[in-house]
C-alpha positions, 0 to 999 in steps of 0.5 A: 499500499505504501508503494501504491500511495507513493506512486499515486502521490507523485502523480497527483503532485505532478498533475496539480503542478501542470494544470492552470486551476489546481484543486489544491494550490501547490503553494500550501505545501510551502506554508509552514504554519498551515503544514504544522497545523495540519501535522498537529491536527493529524497527530492529535486525531491519531492519538484520540483514535488510539485511545478510543480503540484501546478502551474495549481492551482496557475494560476487559483487562482491568475491569474484567467486563464481559466481552459481550457487554462491552460493545452494547 
């Protein structure tokens, strides 16, 4: 998947660099505050998603809750 993503990402970057009215402005990639905000937002989203996905395992291990009742 990583190889496919890289290939399609390169094709996408080349495409938006050539067209006159791109869907995403290529100059956004050089805007440091925008990129930092995008990176920090993605990082926070990943951390929250990780915590949410850990809750059922914590309930099973720490609180000894039955697996059938965790999803209800």
